[in-house]
C-alpha positions in Angstrom: 2.3 35.0 1.2 4.1 31.8 2.3 7.9 32.0 2.9 9.5 30.0 0.3 11.1 27.8 2.7 7.7 27.0 4.3 5.4 27.0 1.4 2.6 25.2 3.2 2.6 27.7 6.1 -0.9 27.7 7.9 -2.2 25.0 5.5 -4.2 22.4 7.6 -3.7 19.0 6.3 -5.1 15.8 7.5 -3.0 12.6 7.1 -4.8 9.2 7.8 -1.3 7.5 7.7 -0.2 4.6 9.8 3.3 2.9 9.7 5.0 6.0 8.3 2.7 8.6 10.2 5.7 10.6 11.9 7.7 10.7 8.8 4.9 11.9 6.6 3.7 14.5 9.0 7.4 15.7 9.6 7.9 16.2 5.9 4.6 18.5 5.7 5.1 20.1 9.1 8.8 21.2 8.0 7.0 23.0 5.1 4.8 24.9 7.5 1.7 22.9 7.5 -0.5 22.2 10.4 -1.0 18.4 10.5 -3.9 16.7 11.7 -3.1 13.0 12.3 -5.6 9.9 12.6 -4.0 6.6 12.1 -6.8 4.6 10.6 -5.2 1.2 9.8 -2.5 -0.9 11.1 -0.8 -4.1 10.1 -0.2 -7.1 12.1 1.6 -10.6 11.2 -0.9 -13.3 10.3 -2.6 -14.3 13.5 -2.2 -17.9 12.6 1.4 -18.5 11.3 0.8 -22.2 10.6 0.1 -21.6 6.9 2.9 -19.1 6.5 5.3 -21.7 8.0 4.0 -24.6 5.6 4.5 -22.1 2.6 7.9 -21.2 3.8 8.9 -24.6 4.6 7.9 -25.7 0.9 9.7 -23.1 -0.5 12.7 -23.7 1.2 12.6 -27.5 0.3 11.5 -27.3 -3.2 12.0 -23.7 -4.5 10.2 -21.8 -6.9 10.2 -20.9 -10.6 8.6 -17.6 -10.2 7.7 -15.3 -7.1 5.2 -12.5 -7.5 5.5 -9.8 -5.0 2.6 -7.5 -4.5 3.8 -5.1 -1.6 6.9 -3.9 0.1 5.0 -4.8 3.5 4.8 -8.5 2.2 8.7 -8.5 1.7 9.3 -7.0 5.1 6.8 -9.6 6.9 8.4 -12.7 5.0 11.8 -11.3 6.0 11.1 -11.1 9.4 9.3 -14.3 9.6 12.4 -16.1 8.0 14.7 -14.7 10.7 12.2 -15.9 13.4 12.4 -19.4 12.1 16.3 -19.8 12.2 19.3 -18.2 10.5 19.9 -21.2 8.2 16.5 -21.4 7.0 16.5 -17.7 6.5 19.7 -17.9 4.3 18.2 -20.8 2.3 15.0 -18.8 1.9 16.8 -15.8 0.2 18.9 -18.2 -1.9 15.8 -19.7 -3.3 14.5 -16.1 -4.0 17.7 -15.3 -5.9 17.4 -18.5 -7.9 13.7 -17.6 -8.8 12.3 -15.0 -11.4 11.2 -12.1 -9.7 7.8 -10.5 -10.6 6.9 -7.1 -9.0 3.4 -5.0 -8.9 5.2 -1.7 -8.0 8.0 0.4 -6.8 7.6 -0.7 -3.1 8.4 -4.4 -3.3 11.3 -3.5 -5.6 13.0 -1.1 -3.0 12.6 -3.6 -0.3 13.9 -6.5 -2.4 17.1 -4.5 -3.3 18.1 -4.7 0.3 18.5 -8.3 -0.6 20.4 -7.6 -3.9 17.2 -8.9 -5.7 16.1 -7.0 -8.8 12.9 -7.3 -10.6 13.0 -9.5 -13.7 9.4 -8.9 -14.6 7.8 -5.6 -13.5 3.8 -5.0 -13.9 2.9 -3.0 -16.8 1.2 -0.9 -14.0 1.3 -1.2 -10.1 -2.1 -3.1 -10.1 -3.0 -6.8 -10.2 -4.2 -6.3 -13.9 -0.7 -5.0 -14.6 0.8 -8.1 -13.2 -1.6 -10.2 -15.6 -0.9 -8.1 -18.4 3.0 -8.7 -17.8 2.6 -12.3 -17.8 1.2 -12.4 -21.3 3.4 -14.4 -23.6 5.4 -16.0 -21.0 5.3 -19.8 -20.6 4.1 -20.6 -17.2 2.9 -24.0 -17.7 3.7 -26.4 -14.7 5.8 -23.5 -13.0 5.6 -23.4 -9.4 4.6 -19.6 -8.8 4.8 -18.0 -5.2 2.2 -15.2 -4.6 2.7 -12.8 -1.8 -1.0 -11.7 -1.1 -2.2 -8.1 -0.4 -3.5 -8.7 3.4 -5.9 -11.4 3.2 -7.3 -10.7 -0.3 -7.3 -13.9 -2.2 -7.0 -12.0 -5.4 -9.1 -14.2 -7.3 -8.3 -12.5 -10.8 -4.7 -13.3 -10.6 -5.2 -16.8 -9.2 -7.5 -17.5 -12.3 -4.9 -15.9 -14.5 -2.1 -18.2 -13.2 -4.5 -21.1 -13.7 -5.1 -20.3 -17.2 -1.4 -20.3 -17.8 -1.1 -23.7 -16.5 0.9 -22.6 -13.5 0.9 -24.1 -9.9 0.0 -21.0 -7.7 1.4 -21.1 -4.1 -0.3 -18.1 -2.2 1.1 -16.8 1.2 -0.7 -14.0 3.3 1.9 -12.9 5.7 0.2 -10.0 7.3 -3.4 -8.8 8.0 -4.8 -5.4 8.2 -6.5 -4.3 11.5 -8.3 -1.4 12.8 -6.0 0.9 15.0 -8.1 3.7 15.7 -11.4 3.5 17.5 -14.5 4.7 15.8 -14.4 7.8 17.9 -11.0 9.1 16.8 -12.1 8.5 13.0 -15.3 10.3 13.7 -13.5 13.3 15.1 -11.1 13.1 11.9 -14.3 13.2 9.6 -16.0 15.9 11.6 -12.8 18.1 11.3 -13.4 17.8 7.3 -17.1 18.4 7.6 -16.6 21.5 9.8 -14.1 22.9 7.3 -11.0 22.7 9.6 -8.8 20.9 7.0 -7.5 22.4 3.8 -6.4 19.0 2.5 -6.4 15.3 3.3 -3.6 13.0 1.8 -4.4 9.4 1.5 -1.5 6.9 1.1 -3.2 3.6 1.0 -6.7 2.1 -0.1 -7.3 0.6 3.3 -7.5 3.9 4.8 -10.3 4.8 2.3 -12.2 1.9 3.0 -11.9 2.4 7.0 -13.0 6.0 6.6 -16.0 5.3 4.7 -17.0 2.2 6.7 -16.9 4.4 9.7 -18.7 7.0 8.1 -21.5 4.9 7.1 -21.8 3.1 10.3 -22.3 6.6 11.9 -24.7 7.6 9.1 -22.5 10.7 8.1 -21.2 9.2 4.9 -23.1 12.2 2.7 -21.5 14.7 5.0 -18.2 13.1 4.4 -18.5 13.1 0.6 -19.6 16.6 0.5 -16.6 17.4 2.8 -14.1 16.0 0.6 -15.6 17.5 -2.4 -14.9 21.0 -0.9 -11.1 20.4 0.2 -8.2 19.3 -1.7 -7.9 15.4 -1.9 -4.4 14.0 -2.6 -3.6 10.5 -3.1 -0.2 8.7 -3.3 -0.8 6.7 -6.4 -3.5 5.1 -8.8 -4.6 2.4 -6.4 -5.6 4.9 -3.7 -7.1 7.2 -6.5 -9.3 4.2 -7.7 -10.6 3.6 -4.3 -11.6 7.2 -3.9 -13.0 7.4 -7.5 -15.2 4.2 -6.6 -16.8 6.4 -3.9 -17.5 9.3 -6.0 -14.6 11.4 -4.9 -12.5 13.4 -7.1 -8.7 13.2 -6.5 -7.3 16.7 -6.9 -3.6 15.7 -6.9 -1.4 12.8 -7.2 2.3 12.3 -8.1 2.9 11.9 -11.9 5.4 8.9 -11.2 7.2 7.6 -8.3 4.3 6.9 -6.0 6.1 7.5 -2.6 5.8 10.1 0.2 8.3 12.5 -1.0 6.7 13.0 -4.4 3.4 13.3 -2.7 4.7 16.2 -0.4 6.1 17.9 -3.5 2.6 17.7 -5.3 0.8 19.2 -2.2 3.5 21.9 -2.2 3.1 22.8 -5.8 -0.8 22.6 -5.5 -1.0 25.5 -2.8 1.9 27.4 -4.2 0.0 27.7 -7.5 -3.1 28.8 -5.6 
């Protein structure tokens, strides 16, 4: 029987996290879990800063009517970019953001924008691109200059098309890219731990993790084994986007926070799952 202060004692949990790997692992280990780590992806500034600088200068000079923030990472990257330009331009950029209607896809950009005393004026109906598009229904965007912080390098054609149909002038910016962090060998070892039954659960916190895992499995011709392994262990997802990425690959998600799609609610969901068992 697990001690109440360590409800995950001896539970073997795999986490393919990157930026917050240590924080997530620490929360699980404090509850008694044996954590296997495998950073699958990393995030870097856009390799060519020229388009980002052109977008930034345009916004500073002309402002925006609306700004769509898709990720917290995007807020952080543009904040850091602005600070690297110069202090005056950074101040002017955030002044422009304060004067702009703020549209957010989910809780992470909202949390980052609060650090700049910016609230959300129009939250997505759900934390997806479709949720953003639905939130825009009934709003007059004709002739509006709309900034769009992209998710990695994904051009987000559905959102661009929706803005065009509204008569908006879309101004997208891609301040960061996803890059592989772990070599295939490390990812294969992580997959093999699942196949061999050496993990009780795996907790996914982003859809790029899912894509990278299956990309490596496909390259190594062990995708079928990976799918069978995931069928036999507890699969946790931090939110609906990650759950959708897993479902698209035929993987059943066993647990997910009911709301507040962050690390702490995910840890609580994992604890509840294993406590009930």
